[in-house]
N, C-alpha and C positions, 0 to 999 in steps of 0.2 A: 503494499501498499502505501506505505515511505519513494519508495523510487517510482510509481509515478506522479506522485507528485511533485517531486523532482526534475521529474521530465515535463513535467503540465509549466509550470516556473521556470526552468530555463528559456525553454519554449513562450513561457508570454518575454521576455526579459528580450529574448534575441527580436521577435520580435517588433518591441515596442522603441530598442536600438534601431532598425532596418526603419520603421516611420516616424524616428525624431529625424534621424538623418535626410529623410527624401520631406521628412519638410523646411530641413535648415536646405535643403540645397536646392527647393523649387523658392522661398526667402531667397536667395544669393540668384534663383535668374532668375524674378520676377521681373525686373525691368525690360531681362531682352525678352521674354512674351507672356502676350496678355490672357487671361479665357474672357470668350468671346462673351457680351453682355446676356446672359435672357431671356430669349424672346417667350416676351410676354402671349395665348395666348385664351382666345374666349370658349369660355366653356357652353359648350351646345345644351341647352337645356332642352329638355323635352313638354309639350306645354303639356297643361296639366291647367283642372279644372276643381273646384270647392264648393259645395255648396250648403249654406249657415242656414238655418237649418237646415239638415237632407234626410231628414220624415213631415212633411207636409202633407197637409189636411189640402182636400182638393176647392180648387178657384183662391187657393192663400196662397201669397207670395214670400219668395224665400233670392239670399243673393250669391245670386254666384259668383267669385272671383279666379280671375284667370290670370296663367300667367306663363314664360318661356311660351311664348306666339310667338308672330312676325310685328316685327317694328309697324304703328304704323300701315295696319291694313284690315281691311272688313273685313270681318264673320258672318255669319248665320249659325243658331245657335237654336237646335231644339232636340225638343221631347221626345225621346224616342223606346222603344221596350226592348232591346236586343244589341249591341257594341257591334256584330258587326250582318252584315248579311245577302242574300242575289238579290240583285240585280231590280228584280218583277215584287218582291215582293215590296207591301210599304208598313214597315213599320214607324213611324215614323207621325209624330200631329204638325201636319204646315201649316194648321191656325195655329199655328200658339209658339211658333218664331222670333227670337230672338233678336233684334242684331244690333251688334258693337262695333266701337275700333279701338285698337287698341292703342297705348297710349309709347311715351321713345325706348320702350325697354318690354315693352310684349305683353302687356297686362292689360287689366281692363280687371270693372264691374259691372253690375247690371242685376236691379230686378227682377226678374220672373214669376207671370202669375202660374200656376202650376193645374194640366189638369190632367185627365184621366188619358193615357199613352196610351197606341192603336194592343189589341190584348193576339195577333197574328201569331208570335210568338214564343207567348207564354200562359199557365194558366194561372186562374188564381188565387196569391201567393197566401197563405191561409192551411198553418197544423192542422192536423186529425181529429184534434183536436177545438180545433173552432179559435187557438189561437194566438193571438197574432206572436211571432218572434215577442215581445218586449211584454209578454204576460200580462195583459188586457184580455179577457174576454171578451167577445167580438155579435155583432147578434147578427142575425142572421143573413140583413140586409146591409151588411158592415164590410170595406175590403179595406186590401193592403197588398197594391199594386209597386213591385221597381222598378221602376223605370231608368232611363240616362241619360243625360244631357252632354252636347257635343258638335263639334261642327263636323258633320257630311261631308269625306273627302271617298271619291275611290281607289281600290286597289287593284291591281291587276283588270281580267280583260270586264268579269261579270261581280267583281263585290263590289262592295258597298262600306262603311264606318265611319265611328264618331271618334275627330282625334279628341284629344283630351278630357276623358267622358270622364262623369262622371255617376256613383250609383246611387238615389233617390227615392223612396219610401214615398208612396201618394198614398192618404188611406181617404176615404169613405165613410158616408156621407154627413 
């Protein structure tokens, strides 16, 4: 055991001496060679939308905050029942579209009145026991629908999806 520790200590001292000599060598030749200045680069952020509150009753408002979008650009936000779909399907509520313009840093803030998104892709979001995930008991006519809000964008030949989508819960009546 003692021999291993001695070898480790000797190796560490040798590395320390080699490192110190290379630092001294670098300091002496610093005037001869200058390191290039670091290049500043912009980190590319993906578009993101945040909804507050994210669980809202039908015909009530939520505040949407977006970031990571193109600066000074116009977007249309739609309420849809899925994040991606094939083109022939109608999963977005176009009556409830909100037009926004991003600021100099690619962000926006807007209020949106929520309606029920089309249910073409999803069943009524309710547990078998008739309870909402938060624990409230629903009456037979009550509902909870999960929707997505984002900017529609084409992907590939026949696919469309939401950019920066946020998931919300719309409850009623």
